[in-house]
N, C-alpha and C positions, 0 to 999 in steps of 0.2 A: 736606559741604558747605561749609561757612563755616571755616575758619583759627580754633581755639581762641583764640590770642590775640586776634583780632580778637572774637569773641563776647565774653571775658572782659571786655576793655575797652568792652563797650558794657552791662556789670553782668549776662553773665550768673554762672550758679552751677551748680555740679556736685550729680548729686542720688544716691545708691547704689539699688539697688532687689534686692531678691532672686528667686531663680527663683520665678517663680508668683506675684510682685506683680503686680497692675494698677496701669498707667502714668497708662492712663485709658481708659473708657468710649466705648462707641459711644451718640452721641447725648447728650453733656455737651459743655459751650463751651470752647473752646479762649480762655489766654491765652499757653501759651508754642511758642516756638518748639522742638523736641527733637531733638538731634542723640547718637548712639552711640556713646559714646568707648571701652568695653570690656564685652565677653560678648555676646549675640545678643536680637532680643527679636522675639516674633513680632506681626504687626498681623492682625489676624481679626475676623473676623464670626461671632456666636452665633446659632445661628436658636431658634424656639420652643423645641425639642426640648433644647435645650443642646448640639447638635454645632455644631463648630469648622468655620469655613470661612477658610483660611488665605490673607489675601492677597498675603503674603509673608511671608519672614523677613530682618528689619531685620541689616547688618553693622556692626561699626566706623565709624566716619566718613558714616554715612547717615544722612541724615535721616527722620524721619517723622511722620504725624499733621500732615500739612502744608495738605492742603486748606484747612482752616476759617482757615488764614493767611489767604487770598485771596479765600475767598467769605462769613466773616463766619459761615457754619452750622456746624450741630454736627459734632463729629469721625461720620466717614461707618462710622467701624471702632474697634476698640478698639486697645489695645497692653497685652502682657505681658511680663514678663519670661521670654525660653525659660533663662534663665540667670542669675546674679549678673551685676550689669551695671553702668556708669558711665555717666548721660547728663549731657549739659551741655545746660542748657533759657536762652533766653532768652525778656523780656514780650515781647510782640504787637508793642505798639506800637515797641518797639526794632529788632525783626524788619523794622520796613515803613520805619523810617526807615534801618537800612544798606542794602537796595534800594534806595531812594531815592539814595546817595549814591554807589553801587556801578552801573553801567546790566550791568558786563558778569555780576556778582552775580546780576543781576535774571535776564539771557539763559540762565545754567547754568540756575537752577530753573527756566523753560519750560523750557528743554531736560529737564531729568531727568523733571517734572510729565509732558509729549508721550511719554519711555522708558514710562517705571508705565502712562499710557493707553494705549502699544501692545500693552502687556503682559496687560493686561486684554484688551483685545479681541480677542487667539491665545487666549487660555485659554479666551475664551467661545465663539468660533470652536469648540474643537478640544469643548466640555462641546456644544454644540450635536448634534455627530456622532454622540455615543453611542458610540464609540469608544475601549475603553482602551486599545488598544495605540498610537494615534494620540495620544490627551492625551496620554501617559504618554511618547512619545519626543518631541512636539514639546517638551514643557515642558525635557525632559533634553538636546534641542537646544540650544532658549534659553540656559538654564543656562552651558549650556557655551562657545558662542558671544559671551556677557555673563563669562565666567569667574565664573560665582557659583554658590555651592553646590557645585559639582565643583573637586576639588583640580588645581590647573591643571600639578602636574609627575608624579603619579601616575595621574589619572580617577578617583579614587574616588567616589562621591557622598557629601556628607556633609550628606545628609538620611535620616530613620529612614523606610521603608516608608507607616508611620504620618501622617509629615507630609507625603510624597506625596499620599496619597488625603485629607488634609486639601485639601492645595491645588487636586484635581482633581475633589473634590465624589464621588470614589470610593469604595469601602469598601474595609478594607487588607485584605482575602482577595482583592479583582480584583487589586489591585495587587499582592501578593505571586506568583497565578496567573499576571497577563499580565508579569509578568519575566521568573517562568521561562520562558514560552511564548519571549520576546525573548530567552533566553539561548540557547533551541535554533535560533532562529533565527539566532544570532550577532550580534544585535544589541547586545549588553552582554553584559559578563561578570560570574559572581556569582563569589566565592572565601571559603571561612569567614562566610556572611554579609553580605561587604561588597560594595556593585555598583560596577563598574567602564564609564564610560562613555565 
């Protein structure tokens, strides 16, 4: 979202995290703007039974955990490194100053927040339908249209069936069975365990 040189000029610092490391927890206070430089991060909620619900997977160049930067509330979800990763962090007051000085960047953040909100509306609508095939199809279609989590060259899904389950609230067995049915209907292809959409 923000050019790394700009972040560094405003006092940002890099932080390395290892796979599985908690970056911040749901409900904790926010003091930094976070942007992923390398690796992958999952932005999650965890219920009382310890089950993860994945809000989204963050890829290099994307920010995450930005809600409290705008409303001063605690984090709405936690963030965990999905792989070894490098994050660049900027203190909250400096982030606010950058936005004040660059209206175009502020507008870009507003647009990004709106896109993320639209994605949540889409997922919630599908969850309310209680139709696994529709939920999975809608998710895959969204990823393909937004060139996220699907290889643009080969159409290979870059998420596991467990990750799809964690994003849709379905059981992994339901995802596996539904994807096989989708393959029989010609809606996707499965080759050597890999899914192509």
